[in-house]
C-alpha positions in Angstrom: -18.4 -15.2 -13.4 -15.1 -14.3 -11.9 -13.5 -17.4 -13.5 -14.7 -16.5 -16.7 -13.3 -13.0 -16.8 -10.1 -14.3 -15.5 -9.8 -16.7 -18.4 -10.6 -14.0 -20.8 -8.1 -11.8 -19.3 -5.4 -14.5 -19.2 -6.1 -15.2 -22.9 -5.6 -11.2 -23.8 -2.3 -11.4 -21.9 -0.9 -14.5 -23.6 -2.0 -13.1 -27.0 -0.2 -9.6 -26.3 2.9 -11.7 -24.9 3.2 -12.9 -28.3 3.0 -9.5 -30.1 4.5 -7.4 -27.2 2.4 -4.9 -24.9 2.1 -1.1 -24.8 0.7 0.4 -21.6 0.3 3.9 -20.7 1.6 4.8 -17.1 0.2 6.9 -14.4 2.4 9.7 -15.8 0.8 9.3 -19.2 4.1 7.8 -20.7 3.6 4.9 -23.3 5.9 2.2 -22.8 6.1 -0.8 -25.0 7.8 -4.1 -24.4 8.4 -6.5 -27.0 8.6 -9.4 -24.7 8.0 -9.9 -21.0 11.0 -8.5 -19.0 13.8 -10.8 -17.3 15.9 -8.4 -15.4 13.2 -6.0 -13.1 14.5 -2.9 -10.9 11.7 -2.1 -8.4 12.1 1.7 -6.8 8.8 1.5 -4.8 7.8 -1.1 -2.3 4.3 -1.4 -3.4 5.6 -2.4 -6.6 7.7 -4.6 -5.3 5.3 -6.7 -3.3 3.1 -6.7 -6.5 5.4 -8.4 -8.8 6.4 -10.8 -5.9 2.4 -11.4 -5.5 2.0 -12.0 -9.3 4.8 -14.6 -9.4 7.9 -12.9 -10.7 10.0 -12.3 -7.8 12.9 -14.4 -9.2 13.0 -11.7 -12.0 13.8 -8.9 -9.8 17.6 -7.8 -9.7 17.4 -4.7 -7.6 15.1 -2.8 -5.3 15.2 0.5 -3.2 16.1 0.6 0.1 12.7 0.3 1.5 11.7 -2.6 -0.1 11.5 -5.4 2.4 8.8 -8.1 1.6 9.0 -10.9 1.2 12.0 -11.3 2.9 13.9 -12.8 -0.3 14.2 -9.2 -1.6 16.4 -8.1 1.3 19.4 -10.0 -0.5 18.9 -7.8 -3.6 21.2 -5.1 -4.2 19.7 -1.7 -2.5 19.5 1.2 -5.3 18.6 4.2 -2.9 15.1 5.7 -2.7 12.1 6.6 -4.7 13.3 10.2 -4.2 17.1 9.5 -4.5 17.6 6.4 -6.9 21.4 5.8 -7.5 20.9 6.1 -11.3 24.5 4.5 -12.3 23.7 1.3 -10.2 20.5 1.0 -11.7 21.9 1.5 -15.3 24.6 -1.0 -14.4 22.5 -4.0 -13.8 20.8 -3.7 -17.2 17.2 -4.2 -16.5 14.6 -4.8 -19.0 12.2 -2.9 -17.0 12.4 -0.2 -14.3 9.1 0.1 -12.0 9.1 3.5 -10.2 6.3 5.5 -8.4 4.7 8.5 -10.4 6.1 10.9 -7.8 9.9 9.6 -8.5 12.0 12.7 -9.6 14.6 10.1 -10.9 12.5 8.2 -13.5 13.2 10.8 -16.1 16.6 10.6 -15.9 16.7 6.6 -16.3 14.5 6.7 -18.9 16.8 9.3 -20.9 19.8 6.4 -20.6 17.5 4.3 -22.8 16.0 2.1 -19.9 12.1 1.2 -20.1 10.6 3.0 -17.2 7.1 2.3 -16.2 5.6 4.8 -13.3 2.6 3.4 -11.2 1.5 4.5 -7.9 -1.5 2.9 -6.2 -3.3 5.4 -4.1 -6.5 3.5 -3.0 -8.0 -0.1 -3.5 -9.2 0.8 -7.4 -5.3 1.9 -8.0 -4.3 -1.0 -6.5 -6.5 -3.4 -8.6 -5.6 -1.4 -11.8 -2.0 -1.4 -11.0 -2.0 -5.1 -10.5 -3.5 -5.8 -13.8 -1.3 -3.5 -15.7 1.8 -5.2 -13.9 0.5 -8.7 -15.1 0.3 -7.5 -18.7 3.8 -6.1 -18.4 5.1 -9.3 -16.8 3.5 -11.7 -19.0 1.4 -13.2 -15.8 -1.6 -14.8 -17.4 -4.0 -13.5 -14.6 -3.7 -11.1 -11.5 -7.2 -12.1 -10.3 -5.9 -14.5 -7.8 -4.1 -11.8 -5.9 -7.2 -9.6 -6.2 -9.5 -12.2 -4.6 -6.7 -12.8 -1.8 -7.2 -9.1 -1.1 -10.9 -8.9 -1.1 -11.0 -12.1 0.9 -9.0 -10.9 3.6 -11.1 -7.8 3.7 -13.9 -10.1 4.2 -12.5 -11.7 6.7 -11.6 -8.6 8.7 -15.2 -7.4 8.3 -16.4 -10.6 9.9 -13.8 -10.2 13.0 -15.1 -6.7 13.6 -16.8 -6.3 17.0 -20.3 -4.9 16.8 -19.3 -2.6 19.7 -16.6 -0.9 17.7 -18.4 0.1 14.6 -19.2 3.4 13.9 -16.5 4.9 16.6 -14.4 7.6 15.4 -10.8 6.9 14.9 -7.5 9.0 14.4 -4.9 7.0 12.3 -1.7 8.8 12.4 1.0 7.6 9.7 3.8 9.7 11.1 4.7 12.6 13.6 4.0 16.0 12.3 1.2 15.0 12.8 0.2 13.4 9.4 -2.8 11.8 9.4 -4.5 9.4 7.0 -7.6 11.0 5.5 -10.7 9.4 4.4 -9.9 9.7 0.7 -6.4 7.8 1.5 -6.5 3.8 1.1 -6.2 3.6 4.8 -9.4 5.7 5.0 -11.1 3.3 2.6 -10.3 0.4 4.8 -11.5 2.3 8.1 -14.8 3.1 6.2 -14.8 -0.8 5.0 -14.7 -2.1 8.8 -17.4 0.5 9.8 -15.3 3.2 11.3 -15.5 6.6 11.0 -12.4 8.7 10.4 -12.3 12.1 12.1 -10.0 13.4 9.1 -12.4 14.3 6.3 -11.7 13.9 2.7 -11.5 17.7 2.1 -8.0 17.6 3.9 -6.3 15.2 1.3 -5.4 11.9 1.7 -2.2 12.4 4.1 -2.6 15.8 5.2 -0.5 17.3 7.7 -3.2 18.5 10.5 -3.7 21.0 13.3 -3.2 19.1 16.7 -6.4 20.9 17.7 -8.3 18.9 15.3 -7.6 15.7 17.4 -8.8 17.5 20.6 -12.0 19.0 19.0 -12.9 15.9 17.4 -12.4 13.4 20.3 -11.8 10.5 18.6 -12.9 7.0 20.1 -9.8 5.1 19.1 -6.2 6.2 18.0 -4.1 4.2 15.5 -0.5 5.0 15.8 3.1 3.7 15.5 4.4 2.2 18.9 7.4 4.6 18.6 5.1 7.8 18.9 2.6 6.9 21.4 5.1 7.4 24.4 5.1 11.2 23.6 1.4 11.7 22.3 -0.4 12.5 25.4 1.9 15.2 26.2 0.9 17.2 23.1 -0.9 20.5 24.2 -4.4 19.4 25.1 -3.9 15.7 24.0 -3.9 14.5 27.6 -7.6 15.2 27.4 -8.4 13.1 24.4 -10.7 10.2 25.5 -9.2 7.6 23.5 -5.6 8.1 24.8 -7.2 8.4 28.5 -9.0 5.2 28.2 -6.3 3.5 26.4 -8.3 2.7 23.3 -5.2 2.7 20.9 -4.2 0.1 18.2 -0.1 0.5 18.2 1.8 -1.0 15.1 5.8 -1.9 15.0 7.6 -1.2 11.6 6.5 -4.7 10.2 2.9 -4.0 10.9 3.1 -0.3 9.6 4.7 -1.8 6.3 1.3 -3.5 6.0 -0.9 -0.9 7.0 0.5 2.1 4.8 1.3 0.2 1.6 -1.4 0.1 -1.0 -0.5 -3.0 -2.9 -1.1 -7.0 -2.5 -1.2 -6.6 1.6 -4.0 -4.1 2.1 -6.2 -7.1 3.3 -4.0 -8.2 5.5 -3.3 -4.5 7.1 -7.2 -4.5 7.8 -7.1 -7.8 9.4 -4.4 -6.5 11.7 -6.6 -3.4 12.7 -9.7 -5.9 13.0 -7.8 -8.1 15.5 -6.9 -5.0 17.5 -10.3 -3.9 17.9 -11.1 -7.3 19.2 -8.8 -6.9 21.8 -10.0 -3.3 22.9 -13.7 -4.3 22.5 -13.9 -8.1 23.3 -17.1 -9.9 22.3 -19.3 -10.1 25.4 -19.5 -13.5 25.1 -15.7 -13.9 25.7 -15.7 -11.7 29.0 
């Protein structure tokens, strides 16, 4: 069935490529391209990764300072960040298409210069699939389904690797100091749920809320997921020395590279789930491996 859907979708994209395409982006802007772009600027890491996953990495001519995967994009001109793009530098590259997050304040200025700007910002699994399909249409790629299938296959592999004794455990996932947490409504929260874990930060707080530190003390998570650079002082926070996960060293730490995989809603979401599952296997080794 997926193959049939993929063939039909590919045929549709091919037909549209001949007549030009028009899409409505996440800001409600209608953008029309008469042909597939050959010079693309991406100002959002998730979109950069999506362009490359769809096989169009060679058409990127500039990226934001945070786009670092795949390695080939690191050699491209860096054009500031999503919040502070270098407008003149972007314009000087004469891109056929500029990709930006829906939250980018510089997108309107770039569009006012006559550039084709599309704002897309995947925030969960469904968004990621939608954005991949939209980009495939814009870029003249026949089918985004292989990329989507790879995400799903990685999630399935992660679920298969999950140790039984870890399922149902309560998790606190800290995305940055503040502390800012990954809430249940975020794509990270969706990943935790798919792995059979319970997020202590409920959906009512939003996707990435700054939380009251007392919430963690009261909730007593079984597992903490945090950047390795933030772990050292975590137990020194008021009351956090009594958090069972920290006392028992039930902690999954991630370095910068792992963090990029875990906190980006893009083609590597499934790989992020795999890295979490692998850490949990170390924390809760199967009994037959003891």
